[in-house]
N, C-alpha and C positions, 0 to 999 in steps of 0.2 A: 504494500500500500504506500502510495507516494506521500511524502511529507507535505503538509499544507504550507503554502507560501505565506510570507508575512503580510499582515494587513496594517498599513502604516498611516498614522496621522502625522502630517508634517505641519508643525505650528510656526507660521510666519509671525514675526514680531518687528524688530528693527532690521530686517534683512529682506526688504521688498524688491528682490531681484532674482534672476535666474543665473546670471554669470557669476563666476568665482564664489560659489556658495558651498563651503566645505560640509555644512550640515545637510544641505539638499543632496550633495553627492553621496554622503553616508546613507541617506534614506534610499537613494536609487541603487546603491551597491547591495542593498538587501534583496534586490530583485523582487519587489513586492507584487503580490497579486492585485492589490488595490492601494491607491495612495490618495488621501484626502488633503488638499492644500487648505488649511484652516487659519482664519484670523479671528481671535476672540476679542470682542469689543469690551475692553476692561473698564469697569466703572471708576477704578482708581484714577485713570488718566482723563476720563470724561469729567470728573467732578473734583479731584484733589490735586490736579496739576494745572496751573494756569496756562491758558493758551487762547489767543484770539482767533478770529475767522481765518486770518492769513495762514497760520500754521496748520489749522484743521484742513483747509483747502489743499495745502501741499501734501498732507498725508493722504487725503482722498484721491488726489491725482496719482500718487505712487501706487496706491492699492488698485485703482482702476487700470493703470498701465500694466501692472503685474497680472491682473486677472485676464486682460486681453492677450498678454503674451502666453499665458498658460493655455488659453483657449486655442491659440494658433497651433500649439504643439499637440493638443488633444481636444477636439470639438466637444467631447463629453465632460470636460473638466473646466474649472475656473477657480478663483479664490472664493471659498465659502466663508462668508462673514457671519459669525454667530454672536448674537447680542446677549451675552451673559459673562459674568466674571469667570476666568479660567479655573479658579480654585473650586468653584461649585459645578462648573460645566463638565470638566474632563472626567470626573468619576462616573457621571451619567453617560458621557459619550463613549467611554471605553466599553461599557456594557452594551449600549445600543448598536454600536458599529462593529463589535467584536474585534476591537483593536488589539494587535499583538505588540506593536512598537510605537512609541512616541519619540519624534525626532525634532530637535530645535537648536538654534544658535544660542550660545551662552551670552550672558549679560553681566556687566559690572555694577549697574545701578543697585542701590541698597534695596529698594522695594522689589525690584525684579528678582533679586537673589532670594529674598524671603518667599516671594510668590512661587518661584521655581522649586524651592524646597518642598512646599506644600503639594504642588502638583506631582512632583517626583515621588513623594511619599504615597500619594493616592494611586499612582501608577503601579508602584511595587505591590501595594496591597491588592490591586486588581490583577496582578500577574502580568503587567505590561512592562516590557523592557524599554528603558529610556536611553536614547543615544544623543549625545550633545557634542558640538564642535564649536571652536571659536571662529569668528569671522568679521567682527566689527573693526578690528585693529590690525596693524602690521604684524605684531607678535601677539601671542596669547598673554593678556595682562597678568594673569595669575603666574604664569611661568616667568615673566619678567620680574615680578615681585620676589619670587623664590630665588632667582639668580641675583637679586639685589639684596640678599640677606634678609628677606622678609620685610624690607623697609620700602616706603614709597619713593618713587623716582622724582626728585625735586629739581632736576635739571636735565637738559637734553644729553649732556655727557654721561650722566648716570644711566639714562635710558639706553643710550647707545652701548655702553659697557655691558649692561645686563642683557640687552638684545643680542650682542655678539656671543655671549655665553649660551643663549637659547639656540642660536643658529641663524643662518641666512633667512631673510624674509621669504616665505614661500612664493613661488610663481603662481599667478592666478589660474584658476580652473576654468575651462571653457563651459559655456552654458550647455545644458542637455539638449539633445535634438528630439527627444520624445519624453512623454510622461505617461505613467500607467493610468488606467481608468480610475475614477474615484469611488465607484460603487454607490450603493443607495445611501440616502441620508434620512433614515427613519427616526426622527426626534420625537418619539412618543413618551415624552416626559415633560413635567411642568418646568417652566422657566422660573428660576429663583432670582428675584430682583434685589439688588444690593440696596441697603438704606442710603438715602441721599440727605443726611443731616447736614452735610457740608457740600456746598457747590461753589467752588472758587471762581467758576466761569459764569455764574449767574449774571454779573454785570455786562457780559458780552452778548447774552442771549436777547434777541428781539422778539422771539416767538416761543410758544410752549415747547418744552423738551419732550420729544417722542422717541428718543433713542431706544428705549426698552419696551415699547408698546407690543412688540412681537419678537420672538427669539430668532426668527428667520427673516425679519424685515416686513414692510407693509404688504408686499406681494407674496411673501412666503418663499422667495427664491434665493435667499442668502446673498442678495445684492449688496454692493458697496453702500455704506451709509451716506446720506446727503447732508449738506449744511442745514437744510430745512428740517430734517429729522432732529438734528442736534439743537435746533432753535436759534442758529446763528445767522446774522445777515450775510450778504455776499462779501467775499474777500475783496480787498483793495489792492493787494500785491499784483504786480505784473508777472511775477516769477511763478513758474509752474514746475511741478515735480514729475518724476517717473523715470524708470530705467531707460526707456527709449530716448528721452530728451537728454538724460545724463550722459549716455554713451556718445550721442551726437555732439554734445558740448565738449566732451573729452577729446574726441577726434579733431574738432575745430581748434582747440587749444594746442594740441600736439602738432597739428599741421603747420602752425606758426613756430618753427623750430627755434628761431632766435628768441622769441618771447618766452617760450617754455624753458629753454636752456639757460637763459641769462636772467630769469625772474629773480628779483630781489624784493622781498616784501617791503622793507623800509623805503624803497624807491618808488612804490606805487602810490598813486594819489587818492586820498580819501575824498577829494572833491570831484572826482571824475564820475560822470553819469551818462547813461545812454551812449556808449556802454560804460560799465564800471571798469576799473583798472585791474581787478583780480578775477579769479576763475568763476566764482559763484557756484562752486561745486560742493561747498560745505553742507547745504541743506540736503542735497542728494545723498551724501554720505551719512548724515544723521539718520535718515529713514532707511538707509541700506539700499537705496536705488543704485548706488555706485559703490563698488568695492574699493576700499582704501588701498588694498594690495595691487589692484589693477592700475589705479592712479599712480602709485609709487613706481611700479615697474615701467609704465609708459614714460613717465618723467625721467627716470634713470636712464632709459635707453636713448632718449633724445639728448640728454646731457653727455653721455659717452660718445655719441655720434658727433656732437658739436665740438667737443674737445676744448682747446684753449679758450679762455674767456667765459666758460660756463660758471654759473653760480654754485655755491656749496651751502650745506646746512650751517647755521640755522636759517639763513635768509632765503634759500631756494625753495622750490615747490616741495621737494622731498623733506626739507627742513620743517615746513609747515605740518606735514604729516607726522613727523617725529614729535613735534609739540603736542599734537593730538594724542599720540600714544603715551607720552609722558603723563598727561593729565589722567588718562584712563587707568594707567598703572597706579598712580597716586591714589585715585579713588578706590581701586581694588584693595590696596593695602590698608588705607585708613578706615574705610567703611563709613558707618553712619555719621561720625563727626566731620567728615570731609567737607560737607556742604555748609558748614557753619564755623563760628569761632569757638563756642562753648564746647569744652572737652576735646578740642582738637590740639594735640600736642605740637603740631607743626605750624600753627597759625599764631602770630603775635597778637596779644590782646592790646587793642587801642580803644580808649573810652570814647568811641564815636557817639555823635548824637543819633537819636532814633534807634536805639538797640532793639533787637528782636524780643518778642515774647516767646516763652518756651512752654512745652508741655511734656509730661511723662508718658511714654508709650511702652509697649512690650519690648521694643528694641533699644530703648534708652531715651535720654532727654533730647528733644529736637526743637528747632526753631519753628514756630507756627507760621506758615506761609502768609505773607501780607499783614501779619499782626505785629505791631511794634509799639514801644512806649514813646509817647510824645514828651520827651524831657525838655524840649525847647520849641515853643511855638514858631520862633523865627526859622529854625532849621527845618521844621515841618513845612513851612511855607516855601522855603527854598527848594525842598525836595519836590513839592507839588509843581512848582514852576519848571523845574528841571524836567520832570516827567512829561509835562505838557508842551515843552519846547517854547517857553516864554521867559527865559532867564534874563533877557536884555543883552545877551551876548550872541550875536547873530549866527556865528558858526556853530556854537553849541545847539542853538535852536533849530538850525537847518538839519543837523544830524538827527536830533530827536524827532523831528517831524517826518523825516525820511523813514526812520525806524518804525514809526506808528503806521504810516501808509504802506510801505513796501515790505516791512518785516525784515529788513536787512540794512546794514550799514557796513562800510569798509572797516577792516580790522583796526587800522590806526585811528579811525573815527571813534571806534568803541574805546580805544585807549584814552583818547582825549576826554570824552564825556565821563568816563569812569574816574579819571584823575580829578576832573573838575568837581564831581560830586563828593569825592572822599578827601584825599589829602591835598588837593589843589584848589580848595575854595570853601566848599560847604561843610566839610568835616562830618558828613553824614555816613552812617554805617554802610560798608560795602554790601551787606546783605540786602539793603533796600534796593540798591542798583541791580543786584543779581535777580531780585524778584521781578523787576520791570523787564529785564532782558528775557527772563523765563516766559513772561506773558507775551512779549511782542516779537521775539526773533523767530523766523521760520527755521533757522538752523540751530535752535537752542539745544545744546548738548550739555546735560547736567555736569559732567566731569569738566568739560572745557569752560563752561560758564563760571562755575565756582572758582576754578583755577585761575582764570583770567582776572576775575575781580580781586582775588587775593594778590595776584601779581601786581595789578595796577594800584592797589591800595597799600602796597609794600608790606603786607602782613604775612606773605609766604611767597616762595619762588624768586622773589626780587626784593632788594633792600635799599636801593638808591633813592630814598624818599626826597632827596634834595633836587632830583631831576623832575621838574614840574612843567607840564604842558601849559602853554599860554593860549587862551581862547582867541587871542588876536593874532599873534605871530605865527602860530601853527597853521592856521588857515591861510594866511597871507603867503606863506611859503609855497603853497600849491596853487593858489587861485587869487592872484592880486586883484583882479577885476571883480571878484565876488560872484561869479556866475552861479556857483553852487548855492550860495545864499539867495540869490534872486529866484532860483528855481523853487526853493522850499520855503522861503520867507517872502511871499509876494508883497507884503506891506512895504518892503524895502526895494522892490524891483527897480524903481527909477532913481534911487539914491546914488549920488556921485560915489565913484569907487574910493575916493579919498576918505569917505566916512562909512563905507558899507560894513566894516568890521567894528566900528565904534560910533554908532549913530548918536550917542549922547554928546559927542563932540561936534556934531554938525551945526552949522550956522542956521539961524532961522530961515534965511533965504534959501539955503540948500534943502531944508526940510519942506518948505513951501513948494519949491520947484518939483520935489519928488512926491508931493501930495501925502505927506505923512507927518504925524506928530509922535513925539516920544513922551509917553506919560503912563502912569498906572503900573499895575503888576502883571497885566496880561491874563489874569484869571477871570476877568469880566468881559463886557462888550468890547469888541475890537474895532468898532467904527464910531466916528463922532463927527457930525456935521459934514458928512460926505468925504471925510478924510480917513485914511488908514491910520490905525493906532498901533504903534509898536511900544512894548513896555520899557520902562527904565531899567538899567542894569541893576541886578540884585544887590551888588556890593562893589566896592573898589577891589579889583582883582589883586593888585599888588599888595594891598593891606591884608586881605584874607590869605593870600599865599604865605605871607610872613607869619601870620598867626598860626597857620597849619604847620609850617616848617618847625616853629618853636615847639608846638605840641607833639609833633612826631619825634623830635629830638629827645624830649623828656620821656616819651613812651618807650623809645628804644633803649634809653639808659636804664629805665626801671626794669625792662626785660621780662615782662610777664607773657605767658602763652595761655592758650585757651584751656589747658588742662590743669593750670596751677590752682591750688586751693584758694588763694586770695581772689581769683576770678570767680570761682564757684560759690564762695560764701559772701562776696561783696566787699571784703576788706581791702580790695584793690584801691578803693576811693581814698582811703587814708594815706596810702603810699603816694598817690598823685598829689594830694593836697599838701603833704609835707614837702614834695618837690616843687611846690609853687604853681602847679598847673591850674589854669582857669578856663581853658578851652577844652571842656570834656563834657561827658554825659551829665546833664542837669545844670551846667554852668556856662557862662559866656565870658569872654574877656579878650584883651588885645595885648599881645606880647610878641615881639618879632625877632627873627634871625634872618640872615640872608639866604637867598636861594637863586636858582637860575632857571630862566625860561628854557623849555625844551621844544624845539621846533619839530622833533619827531624823527630826525634822521637816524638815531641810534636806539630808539625806544623799543623797537620790535625784535631786535636781535640779541637781547641780553641773555647771556649764557646761564647766569645764576648758579653756577657750580659752587660758588662761594657760599651760597645760601645754606646748603645742607651742612656745611662746616660750622657755620655760626649757630644753627639750630641745635646741633649735637654738642657743641662745645660747652662744657660746664654742666652738662646734664647728668644727674644721677637718679635712677629710678623714676624717670619721666619728669623730674623737676628741673627748673631752670635757675641758674644763678645769674646775677646781674653782670653784664659785660659791656662797658661803655664803648668798646671798640666795635661792637656789633653794628653800630649805626654807620660807620664810615670805613670799615675794613675793606681794603682793595682786593678784588677777586679777579679771576681770569678775564671776565668780560670788561671790567674797568680798564684793564691793560689793553684789551683789544680796541676799545673805544679811543684810548689815548693814541694808539698807533694810527687809527683812521684819521684822527684830527691833525696829527703831526705831518 
């Protein structure tokens, strides 16, 4: 009697593609009798992860493209979207479909790991074999951590050293040319609806949420969910997702060999639009519509062919992918505290304004999304104006408005607005900025988002807090005429280039000619007597930069980190008060030290290898001793920058 062939449920998550999918290959290597391509519509992401219409639309684009591609390989198959939490769905699905194997791509996100443990446990209980592979990153993040001594990779050099021990980055796997039939989908069981006591996306919904009205969708055909079902209005982003578009864009980029081979991120303009100056492949990689390994090898082959004059990591295209792997491995090692300051041994404690509220959960103490203490009404107003793009600093406002409409801004633009909100002006907690980016970015990657905000706030990965982006000089470096500002801040469209970055300095005649007035805070009506109204600047940047520099210097000298007892029990405040600090949570004040404007030419390529040295220096049993040299110690990238300047 012949042995029955496997009946495989393939669980798509953040791997919405057919090319270079190690997990899908593992599923097909089983030579299954039937294979169900399944996507479970997880309530955790629908209600407890902030996302506006733009990112939802991008996800739906990727799902529809994947389903269409599956259909082309097998007219009987498609992506079966099932509207129930995987933790409750799969135990019923195993029995109903007589599944023998569950296959999926591994994840490093904290929630995903906990979810996968529960599903794997249910599978084993049902006698279902679970097969997993990595595929989101260049190397397996867990293997990288193991080769890094069980510690997070806090620099590209650490990532490269650990990766070298793991082995060469695998070559991409071709897409399959056929898929097995899916078999029947008899869902003769009740749908279990998760409680929706928390809906972080309620502010974005313009209609009733009908996501879970039926387990197989309105027509019972397991179709892709629509924005209307989710209750969201139409997306405003011009950017669309999907494997087909991702591969076409990759081909287009690599066809321009000079661009791809000599790409240097610090030399790309954050003010460029239509088209942008970078690849815009990050959202495709976030949803798994594009393999990071395919991108890496295509870029590497172009560089090797180009030869002399080609760029190298960390500035090159491959360098950007290494940064991404660095953050993924750091998240894999640190776990739950990675996304926050509290209990994070690797993040410096800075007494920012608007600190997060926290709650106790089964997995530990976590920051509550979008919930924070308003210790300073002034700082809260600055935060609201920053988020709305009405700071009175036109380049900041243009970037924040582009983010809200398109769901994307250039990486250096992200650097500038992040520095402005934290150590470069507002002294607002980096977790507030990370919350906003989580909500608005179409390429929001939890590991990269938290890591980049820690980097730009100089709380981890990077320590040169004295390097501060100027909201005026930084934009002028790329776009002296202010075309980017005119595109996104139409109130200033006709203002003379002499004043476009600092309209508060414009003469009355110049403002009248441009048909604009500078007044108010931008949070009210933006028109008055037929004139455009642009808000006054929130503060004097040079004064606030000085205040922030002084506060950062004191915080670095005190040397607390997120896991220190003084941070957990609140006695940190006494340490800062004794040090004479006045610019901190619950207080305001002015005290200055010198700093330097950073136009951005070296901001993106910092190695930060010195960072891990400082973090570990003086630590015993997870505690930190004060080390005044931490603030200014010269590291490898400091020396690299000096060589570039000389």
